[in-house]
NUVEXGU-184273 format. One line per field, with one value per residue: residue number from 1; residue in three letters; z, x, y of N, C-alpha, C, O in turn. Coordinates in nm, 4 decimals. Each point is the difference from the previous one (the first is absolute). Last residue first. Layout:
REM NUVEXGU-184273
i	NUM;...
aa	ALA;...
n.up	Z;...
n.east	X;...
n.north	Y;...
ca.up	Z;...
ca.east	X;...
ca.north	Y;...
c.up	Z;...
c.east	X;...
c.north	Y;...
o.up	Z;...
o.east	X;...
o.north	Y;...
//
This chain:
REM NUVEXGU-184273
i	59;58;57;56;55;54;53;52;51;50;49;48;47;46;45;44;43;42;41;40;39;38;37;36;35;34;33;32;31;30;29;28;27;26;25;24;23;22;21;20;19;18;17;16;15;14;13;12;11;10;9;8;7;6;5;4;3;2;1
aa	UNK;UNK;UNK;UNK;UNK;UNK;UNK;UNK;UNK;UNK;UNK;UNK;UNK;UNK;UNK;UNK;UNK;UNK;UNK;UNK;UNK;UNK;UNK;UNK;UNK;UNK;UNK;UNK;UNK;UNK;UNK;UNK;UNK;UNK;UNK;UNK;UNK;UNK;UNK;UNK;UNK;UNK;UNK;UNK;UNK;UNK;UNK;UNK;UNK;UNK;UNK;UNK;UNK;UNK;UNK;UNK;UNK;UNK;UNK
n.up	8.1702;-0.5367;-0.1345;0.1437;-0.3293;-0.4787;-0.0119;-0.0162;-0.4788;-0.3348;0.0693;-0.2019;-0.5269;-0.1560;0.0367;-0.3982;-0.4526;-0.0037;-0.1146;-0.5261;-0.2861;0.0308;-0.3149;-0.5230;-0.1107;-0.0417;-0.4823;-0.4032;0.0037;-0.2076;-0.5503;-0.2670;-0.0102;-0.3771;-0.5123;-0.0910;-0.0995;-0.5144;-0.3913;-0.0167;-0.2749;-0.5540;-0.1996;-0.0269;-0.4386;-0.4762;-0.0579;-0.1458;-0.5185;-0.2853;-0.4276;-0.3101;-0.3039;-0.1170;0.4581;0.4623;0.4346;0.3509;0.3903
n.east	5.5041;-0.2415;-0.5810;-0.4273;-0.1238;-0.3303;-0.5762;-0.2920;-0.1349;-0.4590;-0.5254;-0.1791;-0.2189;-0.5541;-0.4089;-0.1196;-0.3519;-0.5743;-0.2568;-0.1401;-0.4879;-0.4929;-0.1415;-0.2442;-0.5671;-0.3647;-0.1087;-0.3806;-0.5705;-0.2314;-0.1394;-0.4858;-0.5003;-0.1517;-0.2535;-0.5677;-0.3749;-0.1139;-0.3795;-0.5632;-0.2296;-0.1616;-0.5074;-0.4936;-0.1559;-0.2899;-0.5746;-0.3539;0.0518;0.1418;0.1655;0.3242;0.3256;0.4319;0.2495;-0.4248;-0.2757;-0.4035;-0.0408
n.north	9.6129;0.1585;-0.0754;0.3920;0.4659;-0.0079;0.0609;0.5014;0.2930;-0.0927;0.2284;0.5140;0.0972;-0.0607;0.4019;0.3978;-0.0661;0.0947;0.5074;0.1907;-0.1199;0.2955;0.4652;-0.0109;-0.0238;0.4481;0.3002;-0.1507;0.1313;0.4928;0.1035;-0.1667;0.2860;0.4130;-0.0843;-0.0594;0.4259;0.2340;-0.1984;0.1330;0.4527;0.0061;-0.1864;0.3072;0.3379;-0.1558;-0.0162;0.4440;0.3039;0.4355;0.3266;0.3121;0.0999;-0.4215;-0.3059;-0.0641;0.1418;0.2735;0.4783
ca.up	0.1397;0.0108;-0.0553;0.0834;0.1286;-0.0233;-0.0236;0.1286;0.0817;-0.0520;0.0391;0.1439;0.0236;-0.0450;0.1003;0.1192;-0.0292;0.0074;0.1409;0.0637;-0.0452;0.0706;0.1390;0.0029;-0.0216;0.1241;0.1000;-0.0305;0.0354;0.1462;0.0533;-0.0347;0.0873;0.1332;-0.0057;-0.0041;0.1333;0.0906;-0.0306;0.0511;0.1456;0.0279;-0.0230;0.1077;0.1196;-0.0172;0.0110;0.1410;0.0472;0.0409;0.1406;0.0324;0.0288;-0.1260;-0.0825;-0.0380;-0.1420;-0.0355;-0.1034
ca.east	0.0449;0.1394;0.0878;-0.0032;0.0635;0.1452;0.0488;-0.0001;0.1043;0.1289;0.0136;0.0253;0.1364;0.0913;-0.0077;0.0704;0.1435;0.0406;0.0003;0.1149;0.1197;0.0021;0.0349;0.1436;0.0733;-0.0065;0.0789;0.1404;0.0327;0.0011;0.1144;0.1214;0.0042;0.0394;0.1409;0.0791;-0.0089;0.0800;0.1413;0.0301;0.0101;0.1208;0.1157;0.0040;0.0483;0.1439;0.0676;0.0087;-0.1233;0.0106;-0.0275;-0.1398;-0.0717;-0.0541;0.1093;0.0978;-0.0025;0.1069;-0.0446
ca.north	-0.0116;0.0425;-0.1037;-0.1204;0.0301;0.0078;-0.1362;-0.0706;0.0620;-0.0471;-0.1404;-0.0061;0.0486;-0.1059;-0.1068;0.0484;-0.0072;-0.1403;-0.0392;0.0652;-0.0720;-0.1280;0.0283;0.0317;-0.1244;-0.0771;0.0722;-0.0290;-0.1380;-0.0131;0.0745;-0.0752;-0.1176;0.0451;0.0393;-0.1233;-0.0608;0.0824;-0.0259;-0.1336;0.0118;0.0777;-0.0870;-0.0996;0.0686;0.0216;-0.1294;-0.0359;-0.0622;-0.1398;-0.0276;-0.0291;0.1227;0.0509;0.0533;-0.1018;-0.0362;-0.0932;-0.0911
c.up	0.0318;0.1410;0.0106;-0.0511;0.0889;0.1306;-0.0187;-0.0160;0.1354;0.0851;-0.0487;0.0448;0.1484;0.0250;-0.0358;0.1090;0.1190;-0.0267;0.0150;0.1476;0.0649;-0.0374;0.0798;0.1433;0.0074;-0.0121;0.1316;0.0968;-0.0282;0.0402;0.1516;0.0562;-0.0261;0.0965;0.1376;-0.0009;0.0060;0.1409;0.0936;-0.0232;0.0635;0.1509;0.0293;-0.0166;0.1167;0.1253;-0.0119;0.0193;0.1448;0.0404;0.0280;0.1489;0.0331;0.0208;-0.1322;-0.0941;-0.0271;-0.1466;-0.0445
c.east	0.0490;0.0554;0.1465;0.0984;0.0047;0.0733;0.1517;0.0580;0.0109;0.1144;0.1333;0.0229;0.0365;0.1445;0.0970;0.0019;0.0823;0.1492;0.0485;0.0105;0.1244;0.1239;0.0109;0.0460;0.1504;0.0805;0.0036;0.0918;0.1459;0.0431;0.0111;0.1235;0.1265;0.0114;0.0492;0.1494;0.0848;0.0010;0.0906;0.1471;0.0357;0.0208;0.1307;0.1220;0.0120;0.0596;0.1505;0.0742;0.0207;-0.1373;0.0164;-0.0169;-0.1467;-0.0816;-0.0488;0.1028;0.1030;-0.0126;0.1189
c.north	-0.1394;-0.0196;0.0390;-0.1041;-0.1231;0.0281;-0.0003;-0.1399;-0.0716;0.0536;-0.0569;-0.1437;-0.0076;0.0411;-0.1122;-0.1064;0.0483;-0.0153;-0.1437;-0.0388;0.0590;-0.0807;-0.1302;0.0266;0.0244;-0.1281;-0.0746;0.0738;-0.0324;-0.1405;-0.0159;0.0700;-0.0814;-0.1181;0.0456;0.0333;-0.1271;-0.0589;0.0793;-0.0341;-0.1338;0.0130;0.0728;-0.0903;-0.0976;0.0633;0.0139;-0.1319;-0.0426;-0.0513;-0.1492;-0.0261;-0.0218;0.1273;0.0568;0.0605;-0.1080;-0.0372;-0.0861
o.up	0.1129;0.0179;-0.0005;0.0799;0.0695;0.0241;0.0545;0.0848;0.0455;0.0294;0.0726;0.0787;0.0346;0.0469;0.0867;0.0662;0.0291;0.0659;0.0889;0.0497;0.0450;0.0862;0.0813;0.0398;0.0605;0.0949;0.0623;0.0353;0.0810;0.0899;0.0529;0.0540;0.0938;0.0803;0.0412;0.0688;0.0975;0.0658;0.0438;0.0882;0.0933;0.0492;0.0540;0.0978;0.0762;0.0442;0.0734;0.0947;0.0453;0.0600;-0.0832;0.0722;0.0361;-0.0955;-0.0633;-0.0259;0.0740;-0.0461;-0.0208
o.east	0.0412;0.1212;0.0864;0.0658;0.0993;0.1068;0.0698;0.0767;0.1103;0.0955;0.0659;0.0908;0.1111;0.0800;0.0701;0.1020;0.1059;0.0667;0.0795;0.1096;0.0874;0.0627;0.0911;0.1083;0.0732;0.0673;0.1057;0.1064;0.0645;0.0825;0.1095;0.0890;0.0640;0.0931;0.1103;0.0786;0.0718;0.1040;0.1032;0.0660;0.0802;0.1115;0.0932;0.0683;0.0965;0.1084;0.0750;0.0774;0.1133;-0.0797;-0.0337;0.0970;-0.0699;-0.0554;0.0714;-0.0032;0.0973;-0.1063;0.1097
o.north	-0.0267;-0.0117;-0.0877;-0.0666;-0.0214;-0.0563;-0.0855;-0.0455;-0.0300;-0.0720;-0.0744;-0.0269;-0.0402;-0.0810;-0.0521;-0.0196;-0.0556;-0.0797;-0.0302;-0.0259;-0.0740;-0.0615;-0.0158;-0.0427;-0.0784;-0.0404;-0.0107;-0.0510;-0.0666;-0.0165;-0.0191;-0.0655;-0.0472;-0.0056;-0.0358;-0.0651;-0.0222;-0.0022;-0.0509;-0.0549;-0.0053;-0.0177;-0.0597;-0.0304;0.0049;-0.0381;-0.0643;-0.0134;-0.0162;0.0721;-0.0842;-0.0232;0.0948;0.0544;0.0778;0.1203;-0.0143;-0.0414;0.0517
//
């Protein structure tokens, strides 16, 4: 049985909103994690390109 902070039973609408908020929070966490991974990959590619460019210009 699910109760609210006042000890009363939650209404179905409240429960739906709580579950919806939890799903949205999880989606945001997953998306920001994927975004950070993509940014890290892009930074690595940029570093590699800069390194290759510096090697070519030094020769």
